[in-house]
ZAMARGU-4260 file (C-alpha; in steps of 0.2 Angstrom, whole numbers, plus 5000, padded with zeros to 4 digits):
<rodrens>
0) 5000/4999/4999 | 5006/5017/4995 | 5004/5029/5010 | 4993/5044/5006 | 4994/5062/5012
5) 4979/5069/5024 | 4973/5085/5017 | 4988/5099/5017 | 4996/5091/5031 | 5013/5081/5034
10) 5003/5066/5040 | 5004/5052/5027 | 4994/5037/5032 | 4988/5019/5024 | 4973/5019/5012
15) 4965/5008/5025 | 4963/5013/5044 | 4958/5001/5057 | 4941/5008/5066 | 4939/5003/5083
20) 4921/5005/5088 | 4918/4987/5091 | 4932/4987/5104 | 4923/4986/5122 | 4907/4979/5116
25) 4909/4964/5102 | 4928/4963/5105 | 4935/4962/5123 | 4951/4969/5127 | 4963/4954/5125
30) 4955/4951/5106 | 4956/4968/5103 | 4976/4969/5107 | 4977/4953/5095 | 4969/4963/5081
35) 4979/4979/5083 | 4995/4968/5084 | 4990/4959/5067 | 4986/4976/5060 | 5002/4983/5064
40) 5011/4968/5058 | 5001/4971/5041 | 5008/4990/5040 | 4991/4998/5045 | 4997/5011/5056
45) 4982/5023/5056 | 4970/5020/5070 | 4954/5029/5073 | 4943/5029/5089 | 4932/5042/5098
50) 4927/5046/5116 | 4909/5039/5113 | 4916/5022/5107 | 4910/5007/5107 | 4895/5007/5096
55) 4881/5006/5101 | 4885/5019/5113 | 4879/5018/5131 | 4882/5027/5147 | 4891/5012/5155
60) 4903/5010/5140 | 4907/5028/5135 | 4925/5029/5135 | 4930/5011/5135 | 4938/5010/5117
65) 4949/5023/5121 | 4956/5014/5136 | 4958/4998/5127 | 4967/5007/5114 | 4978/5016/5128
70) 4982/5000/5136 | 4990/4994/5120 | 4999/5009/5117 | 5007/5008/5135 | 5011/4990/5131
75) 5020/4995/5116 | 5027/5012/5118 | 5040/5010/5103 | 5026/5009/5091 | 5017/5025/5095
80) 5029/5036/5084 | 5024/5025/5070 | 5006/5027/5072 | 4994/5039/5066 | 4981/5041/5080
85) 4965/5049/5078 | 4951/5051/5089 | 4934/5062/5091 | 4926/5074/5103 | 4908/5070/5104
90) 4895/5083/5098 | 4881/5089/5107 | 4870/5078/5115 | 4856/5070/5104 | 4840/5062/5109
95) 4846/5045/5113 | 4861/5051/5123 | 4854/5061/5137 | 4870/5056/5148 | 4880/5064/5135
100) 4885/5083/5139 | 4873/5081/5154 | 4859/5082/5140 | 4863/5098/5133 | 4862/5103/5114
105) 4877/5112/5112 | 4897/5108/5114 | 4905/5122/5125 | 4923/5125/5126 | 4924/5118/5143
110) 4917/5102/5135 | 4930/5102/5122 | 4945/5104/5135 | 4937/5090/5146 | 4935/5079/5132
115) 4953/5081/5124 | 4961/5079/5142 | 4951/5062/5145 | 4957/5056/5128 | 4974/5059/5130
120) 4974/5051/5148 | 4964/5036/5141 | 4975/5034/5126 | 4991/5035/5136 | 4998/5048/5124
125) 5005/5066/5125 | 4997/5071/5108 | 4983/5066/5096 | 4988/5066/5078 | 4971/5070/5072
130) 4957/5076/5082 | 4941/5076/5074 | 4923/5084/5080 | 4911/5069/5079 | 4896/5078/5072
135) 4892/5096/5069 | 4888/5107/5083 | 4871/5115/5074 | 4856/5107/5067 | 4860/5097/5052
140) 4852/5082/5043 | 4863/5068/5048 | 4862/5049/5056 | 4846/5046/5045 | 4837/5062/5044
145) 4836/5068/5027 | 4831/5088/5028 | 4838/5103/5036 | 4826/5113/5046 | 4830/5130/5049
150) 4818/5132/5063 | 4829/5121/5074 | 4843/5132/5071 | 4852/5139/5087 | 4862/5153/5086
155) 4867/5152/5104 | 4877/5136/5102 | 4896/5137/5100 | 4900/5144/5083 | 4912/5135/5070
160) 4924/5150/5073 | 4924/5147/5092 | 4926/5129/5089 | 4941/5133/5077 | 4949/5145/5090
165) 4947/5131/5103 | 4956/5119/5092 | 4969/5131/5088 | 4974/5133/5105 | 4975/5114/5106
170) 4987/5114/5093 | 4998/5128/5101 | 4998/5119/5117 | 5005/5105/5107 | 4991/5092/5113
175) 4984/5089/5095 | 4994/5090/5078 | 4979/5092/5065 | 4961/5093/5066 | 4946/5086/5056
180) 4928/5085/5056 | 4914/5070/5054 | 4897/5069/5047 | 4898/5086/5039 | 4890/5094/5026
185) 4897/5105/5011 | 4892/5121/5020 | 4901/5115/5035 | 4916/5110/5026 | 4918/5127/5017
190) 4914/5136/5033 | 4928/5128/5042 | 4940/5132/5028 | 4934/5150/5025 | 4936/5154/5045
195) 4953/5146/5045 | 4960/5155/5031 | 4952/5171/5036 | 4959/5170/5054 | 4973/5160/5052
200) 4968/5146/5062 | 4970/5127/5059 | 4963/5121/5043 | 4953/5105/5044 | 4963/5091/5035
205) 4948/5077/5035 | 4931/5074/5035 | 4925/5056/5041 | 4908/5052/5033 | 4898/5037/5029
210) 4902/5031/5011 | 4897/5014/5005 | 4886/5006/4990 | 4869/5010/5000 | 4874/5027/5005
215) 4884/5037/4993 | 4878/5054/4998 | 4896/5060/4998 | 4894/5061/4980 | 4880/5073/4980
220) 4891/5089/4981 | 4903/5086/4996 | 4915/5077/4985 | 4917/5093/4975 | 4919/5103/4990
225) 4932/5090/4997 | 4942/5089/4980 | 4942/5110/4978 | 4946/5112/4996 | 4960/5099/4999
230) 4951/5090/5011 | 4953/5071/5013 | 4938/5059/5014 | 4938/5046/5029 | 4925/5033/5022
235) 4916/5024/5036 | 4905/5009/5037 | 4910/5003/5019 | 4901/4987/5023 | 4886/4997/5029
240) 4885/4988/5046 | 4886/4972/5037 | 4872/4974/5024 | 4885/4973/5011 | 4893/4955/5018
245) 4878/4946/5013 | 4875/4939/5029 | 4858/4947/5030 | 4852/4942/5014 | 4841/4927/5019
250) 4832/4937/5034 | 4815/4944/5031 | 4819/4960/5037 | 4836/4966/5045 | 4837/4958/5062
255) 4826/4944/5060 | 4834/4927/5058 | 4851/4936/5056 | 4867/4929/5063 | 4865/4929/5082
260) 4883/4937/5083 | 4879/4952/5071 | 4877/4970/5078 | 4860/4972/5070 | 4854/4955/5079
265) 4861/4959/5095 | 4856/4978/5096 | 4840/4984/5095 | 4846/5002/5094 | 4855/4999/5078
270) 4840/4989/5069 | 4831/5007/5073 | 4845/5016/5062 | 4847/5018/5043 | 4856/5002/5043
275) 4839/4993/5049 | 4828/5001/5035 | 4820/4987/5024 | 4824/4998/5009 | 4843/4998/5014
280) 4842/4978/5015 | 4833/4976/4998 | 4847/4987/4989 | 4860/4978/4998 | 4853/4962/4992
285) 4854/4968/4974 | 4872/4974/4976 | 4877/4957/4984 | 4869/4947/4971 | 4879/4958/4958
290) 4894/4953/4966 | 4890/4934/4967 | 4886/4935/4948 | 4903/4942/4944 | 4912/4929/4954
295) 4916/4940/4969 | 4910/4940/4987 | 4899/4954/4992 | 4913/4960/5004 | 4925/4960/4990
300) 4915/4971/4980 | 4909/4983/4992 | 4927/4986/4999 | 4935/4986/4982 | 4922/5000/4977
305) 4928/5010/4991 | 4947/5006/4990 | 4946/5012/4972 | 4935/5028/4972 | 4945/5044/4969
310) 4935/5052/4982 | 4941/5041/4996 | 4958/5045/5004 | 4957/5031/5018 | 4944/5018/5021
315) 4939/5014/5039 | 4936/4996/5043 | 4930/4988/5058 | 4932/4969/5062 | 4928/4958/5076
320) 4941/4945/5072 | 4958/4942/5066 | 4952/4933/5051 | 4940/4945/5047 | 4954/4959/5047
325) 4965/4948/5036 | 4950/4946/5024 | 4947/4965/5022 | 4966/4968/5020 | 4968/4955/5006
330) 4954/4964/4995 | 4966/4978/4993 | 4971/4978/4975 | 4956/4971/4968 | 4949/4982/4954
335) 4932/4981/4949 | 4927/4981/4930 | 4919/4994/4920 | 4904/4981/4919 | 4903/4979/4936
340) 4904/4998/4940 | 4890/5002/4927 | 4879/4989/4935 | 4882/4996/4952 | 4877/5014/4945
345) 4861/5007/4937 | 4856/4999/4955 | 4860/5016/4963 | 4849/5026/4949 | 4834/5016/4955
350) 4837/5014/4974 | 4846/5030/4977 | 4854/5030/4996 | 4844/5020/5005 | 4855/5020/5021
355) 4857/5041/5021
</rodrens>
């Protein structure tokens, strides 16, 4: 794998990033450390986590993933300098997370300070290479909502300018190196860049957004913004929480008669999200059948799609076993034919982005 540059920074990372949101929920610490060891052996030195992980997030498990990763880093101090470590500060409390930010629908400067210091301590590190805002601190269509509602706008919330000033101070203090955003919109990306350039504040290097066969909303204008502004896309959920592996294809609806160890089967909260929609499963079945028709596994086609798209800088994979990690990494280098790509677009033309 040839390392890729993130945004306009001096960070060069692998085109595959190991996501860790399963660590602490589906994957206990001993196995998580084995997965991290294996990823490092295979030259995956780009790790992504978040203060709110594991997923599904709960008040009881909040912060556990960072702690597990921190224990591994503490056991392997010589590896820290070879790793690009990314984490995220959670945005304002949303309906299903009343325990986050004490239920407040705002992300304050104090929140950001508290979260950063907590992440540094849990991760057993002095500096975070890429610090991201997990979701916007304003009303935006995200996580399954389709439309922007100006009636929900709150001008009292911490502004993008204030967020940048706070992040800039963290950079000056040497606690973080570079910054990014997640689950952002074209407006948000442009505003972060505009204000950074106007006030000589840190420039976002990345945006981490969902990107997969059943959710290509990045291609609805965000990709142009990222391209023209020099911001790198970190694509998460390339397998759509397992929908694009084929393991749910025989289920009546997502979660019914599904493998008992799968996330959608185990966690009702996920079944209620975008990944649990019958329309998402229906579209996924079509993509999975297309893969098999062309002699590929659904996983091979779904990951090869992301690995080769010009829009994607690094694809974030999440695994629950070493075998799954190896499978995902072995797919790198697979190239989809023009015939398959045309057929993929034909399915999207009919079904659009059901897991928006």
